Structures are given as structure tokens and as C-alpha cells.
N, C-alpha and C positions, 0 to 999 in steps of 0.2 A: 421634820425641819421647815421654817416657814418658806413660803415660797415666793416671797417678795426680795429676797437677796438676789442682786443682781452681779454678773460676773461678765467682765469684758476680757476676751482672749484677744491680744494685739497679732494674731494671725488667724488664717482659716485653720478650724480643727478638723480632723478627719470625723466621720460621722460617729463611728464608736467613741470616740475620744467627747464629742460634745453632749451624747447622750450619757455618758458617765455622771457628767454635770447635772443634767437635766433629770435623771434618776435622783440625784441627791437633794432637787427641790428646789433648784435654782432657775432664774430666768438669764439666759446667756445671749450675749452679742460674741460674734468673733468676725473679725475685720483684718485684712493685710495692711498692716502699716509700714510694710519694706516690700519691693519687688527687686526680682535676682535678673540682672542684665548679662547676658554672658559674652565675653570678649575673645576676640580670634588669638591663638598664641600658637609657637612653635616649640616642640619639643623633642627635637629629633636624637639630642645628643642626653637622654636621662640618665642621671647618676645610678649608683648601685642600689639606694633604696629610696622608695617614694614616700611622702608625707602626705596625708590628708588629714584636716581636723575639722572638716564638715562635710555634710551630704552633698551640699551645693556645689563643691569642687569637684566631687565625684561624678556629679550628674554630669557637668559639663567636659570633664575630661573623656568620660567613657562615649560621649556624643561625637567628641572630635577626634580622637586617637584613638584607635584599635591597638595599636603596637606597644602600649605603655602596661597593659595587662599582664605580661611576664614577668614584670618587677616586683619584688617582694616589697611590701607596705608595712608602715606604721602609721596608725591613726588614732584619733582622739573619739570616743563615744561610740557605745554599743550600736545605736543605728546607724553610723556610719560604716562600722565593720560589718553589719550585715548586709548593707546596700555594696560594699565591695566584695564580699564572697558572692553574692548574687549574681556578680558581673565577672567572676572568675578569677578573682584576684588571691594571691596569698598574702595573709596578714601575719605578720611576725610577731607583733604586741598590738595591744588596744589599751590605751590609757583615758583616765577620767578627763584630764586637761592637758594644757600645754607644758605646765610646769612638771608633772609627771612624765610627760613625753622626754622632754629635755634632759632628766634625769635618767631614763632608761639608755638613751643614746650614750650619755657618759658613762655608764656602767658597762653596756654589753656592744654598742654599736660605733666606738669612737674612733676605729679604723676605718669607716666606711664612708663614701660620699652619697650626697642627698639630693634630692630633688622635691622641693616642696610646692604643692600646688594649693593656692589660696584664692582668696578675694582681695580686692583693692584695701579692704578696710581692716585687714589681719591686725591682730596683736604683735608686738614687738617682740614677744618673749622667745620664740622659736630664731627668727634672723638676727638677735641680738647674740643670743647662744652661739649662733655658727659664727659669728664674728670674732666674739670673744675668745672662743677655742680655736679658731682658724681652720675649721673643718671645711673641707671643699663641699660646695654646696651651690644650688641654682634656686632661685625663686620665681616662680611664673605665677602671674596673677591671670586666673581665667575666668572670673564675674566681678562683677562690681555691684553693691547694693544701694539702691536708690530709695529713698524715702517717699511713703506716700501717705502723707498725714490726713487723718478724717476728723472732723469734730464730732464729739460724741455727747448728745445732747442730755440723755437720761443721765441720773445720778447712780454711779455704781458703788457697789461695796467692794468689791475686789477686782484688783487687773491682774492677768496673767502677762509677764514679759519673757521674753525668748532672746533677746539680744539687746546690746547696746545700742545698735541703730534703731530697733523697735522703740525703746525709750526715746530716742532722740526724736524720732518721727512723731511720737504721741504727743510729747510736749509741743510740738511745733502749733498745735492748734487746741491745746487742753493743759488742765491744771491737775495737780493731785492735793487734794486737801486730807479727806479723813480714809480714805480708800485704803485698803490693805492690799500691798504688792507683792505677789508670788514670783519670784525669780529663778530661771533655770538653773544659774550658775552664778559666781564668785562675780564674773567681771559685768554681767548685767546686773547685779544686785549692786555694784558699785557706780556704775551709770543712773542708777535710782536714786542714791544716798542723798545728792543735793536737793531733793525735793521732798523727801519723806522719811522719817525714821521707822515708818510701818511697813517693815520688809521682812518678808519669809522666804528662805532660800531653800530649792529642792536638797533632798538627800542624795539623788543621782541625777544627772544633767539629761532629762528627757521630759518630754511634753507630759507623758503620762504621770510622772512622780509631782510635777508642779500642779497637775489637777488633784491629785491626792492630797499634797498639802494643803491647798485651797479647801478640799471639802473635810480635812480634818479639822482646820482651824475654826469652820464656822460651827461644826459640830461641837467643838469644845466650848465656844463662846455663849452657844445655846444651852449648854447644859451648867454652865456656871451659874 
């Protein structure tokens, strides 16, 4: 593969993740286009089941509240699940996205009450479901996402996006023209859609799978 293919990751990659791209022959830039700001919160009356849809929420909760770890958990994402297990939580079910999570609640946990730990820019899927089904719940915001836009001077061939906030931050200082955009999930892809049709979505909502999609795409275009 030609080594003049430029890839921008809109978050700092782990060294092994970045090396994967370098080994494929790309030159790589990785910058944090968002930052996480912790919020103080109270959670003395946590409900029957705790919900996490992001690793950021888990980090804030385990940092501030020890007494929550005995509560059973529903979560989104294998990385979130592993982080929870590493901190001693019991995970009832792990789903791929919020839509699957509300379906499993309706099927298996409809008679429980819930505490949803989340960021301020959460999707409305879970809160709206609780309201519509009139389920006992509390929503506790434990962090906020801050945009940290950066102007990228070199022309890139591919951009890796990992959240709608990252897309918004990138677009503050940059444009998308011919770049291929690789997105971690459907909500991130939806955020990119107003700017381009050159979108490829990961098969699994992981950084590694976004990288795999990127490598496979440029391998296939080289072979065409």
C-alpha cells in the first residue's frame, strides 16, 4: 500500500491502535477533538438496575462513588462491559446500542427501576423510553463533553470519527471534501451525513473495527 495515504483519527489512539495503521502503510495524525469534564453528582438512592452506555460514565462513577458497585448493570459496548467487570460490577446484559438496550429492558426487566449514568449530551433513546413506558427511573449526568476544535492543515484521505461531538468539533475548523469518513456507529454516521456521502460504518462499535474498516477500504481501492 502506498505510504502517502493520510489518515486522521479524531481522538488520541492507543499505541497499538496507531501502530496497526502505520503497519498498513498509512501516515497517521491523531488528535483529541473532544475533552471530558467531570460533573459532581449525588446518587444515594440508586435504583434496582444501573445503566451505562459509555466508558466515560463508568470512569466518573467509579472515581466518585464506591457504593454503587454492588448494583447489577445493563450496558452498551464490550469495552464498557470490560471496564465494569474490571471494577467489580456484575453485568446482566451487554448490548450493541441504546435501541437494543431498551428492547431488552422491555423483554426482561420491565418490572425493575433504573438509574442511568450518562453525559450531558446523551441521546434521547433511553430517557424517552422510560417516559413512554412510565418506568421508575432516575437520570444522573456525570460528565460533560467539551469540543476542542483543531485546524488540520494537511489534506487527509480518511477521517476516523468516534462520536457526534467529535464530528461537530472537527467541522468547527475544517471541511470535508473528498475524504472517506469511517464512523464507529450509526449516530456518528448520522452526524457526518450533512457533510458527505463518503461514509463507511464499523461492523462493531469499537475503535479497532473502525481502523479495520479503514485499512480494508484502502486495500480494496488499491487493488481495483
